C-alpha positions as CSV (number, residue, x, y, z in Angstrom):
1,M,-29.9,-6.0,8.0
2,R,-26.2,-5.3,8.9
3,H,-24.8,-7.9,11.3
4,E,-21.4,-7.1,12.8
5,M,-19.4,-10.3,13.4
6,K,-16.8,-10.0,16.2
7,L,-14.1,-12.4,17.2
8,P,-15.5,-14.9,19.7
9,D,-13.8,-15.8,23.0
10,L,-11.5,-18.7,22.0
11,A,-9.9,-19.2,25.4
12,T,-6.6,-17.8,24.2
13,T,-5.7,-16.3,27.6
14,G,-6.3,-12.8,26.3
15,S,-3.5,-12.9,23.7
16,A,-4.0,-11.7,20.1
17,V,-4.7,-14.2,17.3
18,K,-3.6,-14.1,13.7
19,I,-5.9,-14.4,10.8
20,V,-4.5,-17.0,8.5
21,R,-7.0,-16.8,5.6
22,W,-10.6,-16.2,4.7
23,L,-12.6,-19.1,3.4
24,R,-15.3,-16.9,1.9
25,E,-15.0,-13.7,0.0
26,P,-17.2,-10.5,0.1
27,G,-20.3,-11.0,-2.0
28,Q,-20.6,-14.7,-1.3
29,A,-23.5,-16.2,0.6
30,V,-22.7,-17.8,4.0
31,R,-24.6,-20.0,6.3
32,R,-24.6,-20.0,10.1
33,G,-22.1,-22.6,11.4
34,Q,-20.2,-22.6,8.1
35,P,-16.4,-22.1,8.5
36,L,-15.7,-18.5,7.5
37,L,-12.0,-18.0,8.3
38,E,-8.9,-19.7,9.8
39,I,-7.1,-18.2,12.7
40,E,-3.9,-19.1,14.5
41,T,-4.0,-18.9,18.3
42,D,-1.3,-19.5,20.9
43,K,-2.6,-23.1,21.2
44,A,-3.7,-24.1,17.7
45,T,-4.9,-23.2,14.2
46,M,-8.7,-23.4,14.1
47,E,-11.7,-22.3,12.1
48,V,-14.2,-19.5,13.1
49,E,-17.7,-20.1,11.9
50,A,-20.3,-17.6,10.5
51,T,-22.8,-16.7,13.2
52,V,-25.8,-15.9,10.9
53,D,-27.1,-16.7,7.4
54,G,-26.6,-14.0,4.9
55,E,-24.1,-12.4,2.5
56,L,-20.5,-11.6,3.5
57,T,-20.3,-7.9,2.6
58,E,-17.2,-6.7,4.4
59,V,-14.0,-8.1,5.7
60,S,-12.7,-5.9,8.5
61,A,-9.5,-7.8,9.3
62,P,-7.6,-9.2,6.3
63,A,-5.3,-12.2,6.3
64,G,-2.2,-11.6,8.4
65,A,-3.9,-9.2,10.7
66,E,-3.8,-9.7,14.5
67,V,-7.1,-9.3,16.5
68,V,-8.3,-10.0,20.0
69,T,-11.6,-11.2,21.4
70,G,-14.4,-8.7,20.6
71,D,-12.7,-7.1,17.6
72,L,-14.9,-6.5,14.5
73,I,-13.7,-9.0,11.8
74,A,-16.6,-9.0,9.3
75,V,-20.0,-7.6,8.3
76,I,-22.7,-10.0,7.1
77,T,-26.0,-8.7,5.6
78,V,-28.8,-11.0,6.7
79,P,-31.4,-12.3,4.2
80,G,-33.9,-9.8,2.9
81,E,-31.7,-7.0,1.6
82,S,-28.0,-6.8,0.7
83,A,-25.8,-3.8,1.2
84,S,-26.6,-2.8,-2.4
85,G,-30.3,-3.1,-1.9
86,A,-30.6,-6.3,-4.0
87,A,-32.4,-9.4,-2.8
88,L,-30.2,-12.0,-1.4
89,P,-30.3,-15.6,-2.5
90,S,-31.7,-18.1,0.1
91,P,-29.2,-20.3,1.8
92,E,-30.5,-23.2,-0.2
93,S,-29.6,-21.5,-3.5
94,A,-26.2,-20.3,-2.3
95,P,-23.0,-22.0,-3.4
96,A,-22.1,-25.1,-1.5
97,A,-20.1,-24.4,1.6
98,P,-16.7,-25.9,2.1
99,A,-17.1,-29.3,3.7
100,A,-17.1,-29.3,7.5
101,S,-15.6,-32.1,9.4
102,P,-17.0,-35.3,8.1
103,P,-19.2,-37.5,10.2
104,A,-17.3,-39.3,13.0
105,T,-17.4,-42.9,13.8
106,T,-19.5,-43.3,16.9
107,P,-17.6,-43.6,20.2
108,E,-18.8,-47.2,20.4
109,S,-17.4,-48.0,17.0
110,S,-14.1,-46.2,17.7
111,A,-13.7,-48.2,20.9
112,R,-15.3,-51.6,20.1
113,S,-13.2,-54.7,19.7
114,D,-14.9,-58.0,18.9
115,S,-12.8,-61.0,19.9
116,G,-14.9,-63.3,17.8
117,T,-14.1,-61.6,14.5
118,T,-10.8,-61.6,12.7
119,G,-8.8,-58.4,12.7
120,A,-8.6,-58.4,8.9
121,A,-12.3,-58.5,8.4
122,R,-12.9,-55.8,11.0
123,K,-10.3,-53.6,9.5
124,G,-11.6,-53.8,5.9
125,S,-15.2,-53.2,6.8
126,L,-14.5,-50.4,9.2
127,F,-12.3,-48.4,6.9
128,A,-14.5,-49.0,3.9
129,R,-17.6,-47.9,5.8
130,N,-15.9,-44.8,7.0
131,R,-14.7,-43.7,3.6
132,Q,-18.1,-44.5,2.0
133,A,-19.8,-42.4,4.7
134,A,-17.5,-39.5,3.8
135,G,-18.2,-39.9,0.1
136,L,-14.7,-41.0,-0.6
137,S,-13.5,-43.8,-2.9
138,T,-12.3,-47.0,-1.3
139,E,-9.8,-47.4,-4.1
140,P,-6.2,-46.1,-3.7
141,A,-5.7,-42.7,-5.1
142,S,-2.0,-42.1,-4.6
143,K,-1.6,-40.0,-7.7
144,D,-4.0,-37.4,-6.2
145,L,-2.1,-37.1,-2.9
146,A,0.7,-34.8,-4.0
147,G,-1.6,-31.8,-3.8
148,L,-3.8,-32.9,-0.9
149,P,-4.1,-30.0,1.6
150,L,-4.1,-30.6,5.4
151,S,-6.9,-29.3,7.5
152,P,-6.1,-26.9,10.4
153,A,-6.5,-29.8,12.8
154,Q,-4.2,-32.1,10.8
155,R,-1.5,-29.3,10.6
156,V,-1.7,-28.8,14.4
157,A,-1.4,-32.6,15.0
158,A,1.5,-32.9,12.7
159,Q,3.4,-30.0,14.3
160,R,2.8,-31.3,17.9
161,L,3.7,-34.9,17.1
162,Q,6.8,-34.0,15.3
163,A,8.0,-31.8,18.2
164,S,7.2,-34.6,20.6
165,K,9.3,-37.2,18.8
166,Q,12.2,-34.7,18.4
167,T,12.3,-33.4,21.9
168,I,10.9,-36.1,24.3
169,P,13.0,-39.1,25.1
170,H,10.4,-41.8,24.8
171,F,10.5,-45.3,26.3
172,Y,7.9,-48.0,26.1
173,L,6.4,-50.6,28.4
174,E,4.1,-53.4,27.5
175,S,1.6,-55.4,29.5
176,S,-1.9,-57.0,29.2
177,A,-5.0,-57.3,31.3
178,C,-7.7,-60.0,31.6
179,A,-10.8,-58.5,30.1
180,D,-13.3,-61.0,31.5
181,G,-14.8,-58.5,33.9
182,L,-15.0,-55.7,31.3
183,V,-16.8,-57.9,28.8
184,A,-19.2,-59.2,31.3
185,R,-20.1,-55.8,32.7
186,R,-20.5,-54.3,29.2
187,N,-22.7,-57.1,28.1
188,A,-24.8,-56.8,31.2
189,A,-25.4,-53.0,30.9
190,P,-29.2,-52.3,30.9
191,D,-29.1,-49.3,28.7
192,A,-26.9,-48.3,25.8
193,R,-23.7,-50.4,25.7
194,L,-20.9,-48.9,27.7
195,L,-17.9,-47.6,25.8
196,W,-14.7,-49.5,26.0
197,D,-12.8,-46.2,26.4
198,A,-14.8,-45.4,29.6
199,F,-13.4,-48.5,31.3
200,F,-9.8,-47.5,30.5
201,V,-10.3,-43.9,31.5
202,H,-11.8,-45.1,34.8
203,A,-8.9,-47.5,35.5
204,V,-6.2,-44.9,34.5
205,S,-7.8,-42.3,36.8
206,Q,-7.5,-44.7,39.7
207,A,-3.9,-45.4,39.0
208,L,-3.0,-41.7,38.7
209,A,-4.3,-41.1,42.2
210,A,-1.5,-43.4,43.5
211,F,1.2,-42.2,41.1
212,P,1.0,-38.4,41.0
213,R,4.4,-38.0,39.3
214,M,2.7,-39.3,36.1
215,A,0.7,-36.1,36.1
216,C,3.7,-33.8,35.9
217,R,5.4,-32.1,33.0
218,F,9.1,-31.5,32.4
219,A,10.1,-27.8,32.8
220,E,13.9,-27.6,32.1
221,D,15.3,-27.9,35.6
222,H,12.2,-29.1,37.5
223,L,8.9,-30.8,37.2
224,E,5.5,-29.0,37.4
225,P,2.1,-30.6,38.1
226,I,-0.2,-30.4,35.1
227,E,-2.9,-28.0,36.1
228,S,-5.8,-30.3,35.0
229,D,-7.6,-33.2,36.4
230,A,-8.7,-34.4,33.0
231,I,-7.8,-37.5,31.1
232,G,-7.8,-37.3,27.3
233,V,-9.2,-39.7,24.8
234,A,-7.8,-39.6,21.2
235,V,-10.6,-39.4,18.6
236,D,-10.1,-39.8,14.9
237,L,-12.7,-38.0,12.8
238,Q,-12.1,-39.2,9.3
239,G,-8.4,-38.5,9.4
240,E,-8.5,-35.5,11.8
241,L,-7.1,-36.2,15.2
242,F,-8.7,-34.6,18.3
243,V,-8.4,-35.3,22.0
244,V,-11.5,-35.3,24.2
245,A,-10.7,-34.2,27.7
246,L,-12.9,-35.8,30.4
247,D,-12.7,-33.8,33.6
248,A,-12.3,-35.4,37.1
249,P,-12.8,-39.0,35.8
250,V,-11.8,-40.5,39.2
251,T,-15.1,-39.1,40.7
252,K,-17.3,-40.6,37.9
253,S,-18.7,-44.0,37.1
254,V,-18.1,-45.9,33.9
255,E,-21.7,-45.1,32.9
256,A,-21.2,-41.4,33.4
257,L,-17.9,-41.4,31.5
258,S,-19.6,-43.2,28.6
259,Q,-22.3,-40.6,28.4
260,E,-19.8,-37.7,28.6
261,L,-17.6,-39.2,25.9
262,R,-20.6,-39.8,23.6
263,A,-21.7,-36.2,24.0
264,A,-18.2,-34.9,23.4
265,V,-17.8,-36.9,20.1
266,D,-21.2,-35.7,19.0
267,A,-20.1,-32.1,19.5
268,L,-16.9,-32.7,17.6
269,R,-18.9,-34.2,14.7
270,T,-21.1,-31.1,14.4
271,G,-18.0,-28.8,14.3
272,D,-18.6,-27.2,17.7
273,P,-15.6,-24.8,18.1
274,A,-15.6,-25.3,21.9
275,A,-15.3,-29.1,21.5
276,R,-12.4,-28.7,19.1
277,R,-10.5,-26.4,21.4
278,L,-7.2,-27.9,22.8
279,R,-7.5,-28.6,26.5
280,P,-4.7,-29.8,28.8
281,G,-4.9,-33.3,30.4
282,R,-2.8,-35.4,32.6
283,I,-2.5,-38.4,30.2
284,T,-4.0,-39.4,26.9
285,L,-5.5,-42.8,25.9
286,S,-5.4,-44.0,22.3
287,N,-7.6,-47.0,21.4
288,L,-7.2,-48.8,18.1
289,G,-9.1,-52.0,19.2
290,S,-11.9,-51.5,16.8
291,T,-9.4,-51.9,13.8
292,G,-8.2,-55.2,15.0
293,V,-4.7,-53.9,15.9
294,E,-3.4,-56.2,18.7
295,R,-0.8,-53.7,20.1
296,F,0.9,-50.5,19.0
297,T,3.0,-47.6,20.4
298,A,1.7,-44.1,20.5
299,I,3.5,-40.7,20.7
300,V,3.4,-38.7,23.9
301,N,1.0,-35.7,23.7
302,P,3.0,-32.8,25.2
303,P,3.0,-31.4,27.8
304,E,1.8,-34.8,29.2
305,A,4.4,-37.4,30.4
306,A,2.7,-40.5,29.0
307,I,0.2,-41.9,26.6
308,L,-1.5,-45.3,26.9
309,A,-2.0,-47.3,23.6
310,I,-4.9,-49.9,23.8
311,G,-5.2,-52.8,21.4
312,A,-8.0,-55.2,20.6
313,I,-9.6,-57.5,23.1
314,R,-8.9,-61.0,21.8
315,P,-8.8,-64.6,23.1
316,V,-5.4,-65.6,24.4
317,V,-4.1,-68.9,25.8
318,V,-3.0,-68.4,29.3
319,P,-1.4,-70.8,31.8
320,R,-3.3,-71.0,35.2
321,G,-1.3,-73.1,37.6
322,E,-1.1,-76.6,35.9
323,A,-4.0,-75.8,33.6
324,V,-4.2,-73.8,30.4
325,V,-7.3,-71.6,29.7
326,V,-8.4,-69.3,27.0
327,E,-9.5,-65.8,28.2
328,P,-10.1,-62.4,26.6
329,R,-7.1,-60.1,27.1
330,V,-6.2,-56.6,26.0
331,A,-2.7,-55.4,25.2
332,L,-1.5,-52.1,26.8
333,T,1.5,-50.1,25.7
334,L,2.6,-47.1,27.8
335,S,4.8,-44.5,26.1
336,V,6.6,-42.4,28.7
337,D,8.8,-39.3,28.9
338,H,12.0,-40.5,30.5
339,R,12.7,-36.9,31.8
340,V,9.7,-37.1,34.1
341,V,9.7,-40.7,35.5
342,S,12.0,-43.7,35.7
343,G,11.2,-47.1,34.1
344,R,10.4,-48.7,37.4
345,Y,7.9,-45.9,38.4
346,A,6.2,-46.2,35.1
347,A,6.1,-50.0,35.3
348,E,4.4,-49.8,38.7
349,F,1.9,-47.3,37.3
350,L,1.1,-49.6,34.4
351,A,0.7,-52.5,36.8
352,A,-1.8,-50.4,38.8
353,I,-3.8,-49.8,35.6
354,V,-3.9,-53.6,34.9
355,D,-5.0,-54.2,38.5
356,A,-7.8,-51.6,38.2
357,L,-9.1,-53.2,34.9
358,E,-9.1,-56.7,36.4
359,K,-11.1,-55.7,39.6
360,P,-14.5,-57.4,39.7
């Protein structure tokens, strides 16, 4: 049976997209959900997946062509009979599909920091497990890196981050927060353990409500409010960087944010195109606590004005009056676009985040 595959709605605001390359050729078997071609939109380079199992019999839009939503791009003959009348191989006997995005670390593992374990031990075991899960060697392979291609997601991230560092005057502020309350609440959760990232999203959303300028973008001779109420969470899926946008977080509980974040990462892991679509946010959070990193600086994700880098929760000696105590603390580093806010304004915003984190 002939199946006409049309370009799906990729939320490109109605503009045409360019076909970069086809990942399968006419005559090859394809599987539903298998990446079929790469396209370049006004927002990103992404993959379009086959919508049925069968044989790719016709490519209607070659590489370099521009198409819009609803245009015919390919014809797939479904199992039973090919265009030539010959029996098609079953999907099981078809050539192996190009690897989709490898399994992601779970949101919990991407956000967890264990103050009772050394950073070096966590780092080695985490990265080794991730590479083994992806079928990769844990040994260095520098001689093979010269020809290592970048995925569409990696290319987009490289372009955006390079543009950010070249055009945005960054400045950086550091602080830390007592994590006693976070640890106690997470340990007391009756169901699945709450995600660390959910606590930070919740705190940042509260601070943004009091500091609206942090949710603006620079527009040459004026500032514009970012037309989104979402906060982004950076997610690394085996070397591919995505940002999960959590809508209206100020109205949601930590429990609800945890569930939403888990679901979003699961969708990314399965290669859901909607989940991988770039969406605007007011600010992005990047958490490397699970690797044992104590503190780091991140690059602003344009058009946002700031990004919050979150380190590991670890025991720290702290003076309390005339006494000295040991308490779990988390280091926070705020990277800021100096065209949008001043140092003092950003400092007060960061202090508001700390205050929200330390509330009972």
